[in-house]
Structures are given as structure tokens and as C-alpha cells.
Residue, then its C-alpha position, 0 to 999 in steps of 0.5 A: m499499500s502506498t504511504k500516501s492516501l487520497r480522498v477522491r470523488v466518484a464523478r461518473i460510473e459507466r457500464t463499459a461491457t457486460g459485467i464491467h463498469s468504469y469509475e471516473l475519480v476526481a480530487k475531492d477538492g477539485g484540484s489536480l491529482p498526482p501524476f501517473e505513468p502508463g501501467a500504473h495502478l491504484d489501491v482502492h478501499t471499498p466501502r466494505g473494507h477491502v483493498r483491491q488494485y485497479s489499473l489506470c486506463n485513462d491518458a497519463q497526460e490527464t491530471h484532473r482525473y483517474v479512470i479504472a474499470v472493474q469487472l464483476e466477479p461473483q465468485g471472487r473475494g468481494g471487492s468487485i461486488a462491493l464496488h458494483d453494488t455499493v458505490h454510486e456517483g458522488d461517493t467518496l473513496l480512499v485510494s493510494a497515489p498511483r504505483n507502477t510495477f508494470p512500466l512502459l519501457h522504451a522500444r522501437s515497437y510494441v506488441l500489446v496482448a490483452g485478455g478480458i479486464g487486462i485491457t486496462p493497463l494496456l489501454a493506458m499504454a496504447r493512448v501514450l503510444q498513439r499520441t507519440g506516434a510510436a509503432y505498436e499494435l494491440h490485440y484484445c481477446t474477449r469472449s464476445a462483443e458484449r464483454t469487450a470493455f471500451l469496444e466503441e472507443l477501440s473500434a474508432p479513430p485514432f485506434a482503428g487499424r492499430v487495435h485488433i479485437h478477437h472474440d473466441g466465443g469461449d473457445p480460445a482455439k477460435g481466438l487469437d493465434v498467439s504463435a502466428l502473432l509472435a512469429r513475426r517479431q520486429p527487431g527491438a520490439r517489446l511485448y506486454c501482456c495482461g490477462p487470464g492465466g490461460l492467455m499468459q501461458a499461451v503467450r509465454a509458450a509462443m515467445r519461447q518457441h519464436g525466441w523472444p528475449a525474456e528482457k523484452t517481454h512483460f506480464e502483469s496479473f491481478t491474481a495469485g494464481g496468475v502471478n505464477t503464470a506471468l513469471g513463468v515459474e512452477d510450483f514445488e511442494f515445501e514445508i513451513t514451520i510455525r515458530s510459536t508452536g513448532a507446527v510443521l505444515n505442508v504447502p502443496k503445489g498450486q496452494t499458497v502459504l496464506s491458504v495453508l495458514r488459514l486452513n490451519g487456523l492461522q489468521v494473517p492480515s491480507d488484502c490484495e492476495a496478488g503480491n501488490c499491497g504488502t499487507c501479508l508481509t511476514r518475517v522469515c526466521d530460517g530458510e530462503p523464500e522465493h519472492r514472487d511479489s510486485f511489492f518490492r522492487s527486487p528480490e534483493q530489496a526484499g531480502t531473505d528475512r521476510m516475504l508476502v505469503c499470498v504469493s511468494r514460496a520457498r527456494s529451500r525445503r523448509l521455511v520457519l515463519d515468525l507466527 
């Protein structure tokens, strides 16, 4: 969570697609807001006490407003439901200053691949690339036109011709041919991808197949499971020891340390559960964690004596946690 918090007024709410609302947020006092760069997000406090991360999708040149888009997740953890059901135009929300763990870096050209609500940070990138005359193409994968956020805007100038929208009807095999797209890499191109795990897996496989350098590819995920997909890492089973009791707990593949702790009656504070906010930061007394978060700028900054238990795992066979 950013150290600086802002109170903003919800100036406008729009339905941008089935199950997706956009929220225009302005300074409560009517002044300017802190600047942001494409790829940045806000930590948003919902009226029901959740803290969730939402990417900014408006033009980074705008200082009078922030725009986020929220997809309703009925089976989610409650953040999107709280915003859809309880927030209205004129309400006040508490948000962080913008934070960017998915920055747009210099390149000769860009390939942007979005899936579903993953369009939000890439739309902010496309805005600045379009405005500055950079070479780019944006591929946006959705189930149908009705589920495509910002469809009208993306289908009209200045985006028409640069933005390619792919509807798969629920069958990824009928959508974007990721391998064919990445087979034609231009020298100096960068790839940015944000979307569900299946899309990111397909993009990672295609970039390896066609020799895209890892330093030229950038992924962002909004969920703990997607973080591992975005990083291209595999889970391994390990153990955690609870320092206060000596209890030894097994953390299997596909399960987070946080979920194992909860299953065993240990309540660790958490908010985003995607490695962004730092709420679940836990001291490590022994063993070596494998950092998979975006809260710290680097594994070196995080060190070996602390970890975010919502996404990070272990390099060693066992971790001893100060719980």
C-alpha cells in the first residue's frame, strides 16, 4: 500500500461492457491529482473494507481524473461486488497515490496483448503510444462483443487499424493465434501482456518458441494464481514451520502459504492476495523464500528475512515463519 492516501469523488460511473463498470475519480477538492505513468494502478478501499488494485486506463497526460474499470466477479473475494453494488456517483473513496510495477519501457515497437479486464493497463499504454506516434499493435481477446470493455472507443479513430479485437466465443482455439502473432517479431520490439492465466501461458509458450528475449517481455496479473503464470515459474511442494508452536505444515503445488495458514487456523492480515499491497508481509526466521511479489522492487530489496505469504514460496525445503 502506498504511504500516501487520497480522498477522491466518484464523478461518473459507466457500464463499458457486460459485467464491467468504469469509474471516473476526481480530487475531492477539485484540484489536480498526482501524476501517473502508463501501467500504474491504484489501491482502492471499498466501502466494505477490502483493498483492491485497479489499473488506470485513462491518458497519463490527464491530471484532473483517474479512470479505472472493474469487472464483476460473483465468485471472487468481494472487492468487485462491493464496488458494483455499493458505490454510486458522488460517493467518496479512499485510494492510494498511483504505483507502477508494470512500466512502459522504451522500444522501437510494441506488441500489446490483452485478455478480458487485462485491457486496462494496456489501454493506458496504447493512448500514449498513439499520441507520441510510436509503432505498436494491440490485440484484445474477449469472449464476445458484449464482454469487450471500451469496444466503441477502440474500434474508432485513432485506434482503428492499430487495435485488433478477437472474440473466441469461449473457445481459445477460435481466438487469437498467439504463435502466428509472435512469429513475426520486429527487431527491438517489446511485448506486454495482461490477462487470464490461459492467455499468459499461451503467450509465454509462443515467445519461447519464437525466441523472444525474456528482458523484452512483460507480464502483469491480478490474481495469485496468475502471478505464477506471468512469471513463468512452476510450483514445488515445501514445508513451513510455525515458530510459536513448532507446527510443521505442508504447502503443496498450486496452494499458497496464506491459504495453508488459514486452513490451519492461523489468521494473517491480507488484502490484495496478488503480491501488490504488502499487507501479508511475514518475517522469515530460517530458510530462503522465493519472492514472487510486485511489492518490492527486487528480490534483493526484499531480502531473505521476510516474504509476502499470498504469492511467494520457498527456495529451500522448509521455511520457519515468525507466527
